[in-house]
C-alpha positions, 0 to 999 in steps of 0.5 A: 500500500502506498504511503500517504503524502506527509509534509515533504522536506526538500532534500536536493541541496542544489535546489535548496541553494537556488531557492535560497538565493532567489529569496535572498535576492527578493528580500533585497529587492523588497528592502529597496521598495521600502526605501524607495517608498520612504524616499518618495520615488515615483509610483511606476518605479516602485510598482515595477520593483514590487512586480520583480519581488513578486516574480522572484518569490513565485519562481522560488515557490514554483522551483520548490514545488517542482523539486518536491514533485520530482523527489516524491515521485521517485519514491516507489512507496509514495501515493502518486495521486495524493502527492500530485493533488496536494502539490497541484493545490500548492501550485494553484495557490500561486496563480 
């Protein structure tokens, strides 16, 4: 009997590094947005930077989901249908 999907912890060190790097970059961009707002910069510039932060965070989340899917699917004891459904729900939460 396949095991139920439990909270998955990403194991791929390379993907973890990629995700962390992207999140650290987004954190820096967000600090820049706060600073621009405090300095009274124009709305277009601020919103453009906000969009960049949002894209960076979403890309990190998509990378985490796809990496988790790969790891879970390679485990022969995993309930593939349950994993697929739960990760799809996570994916759709980003849309």
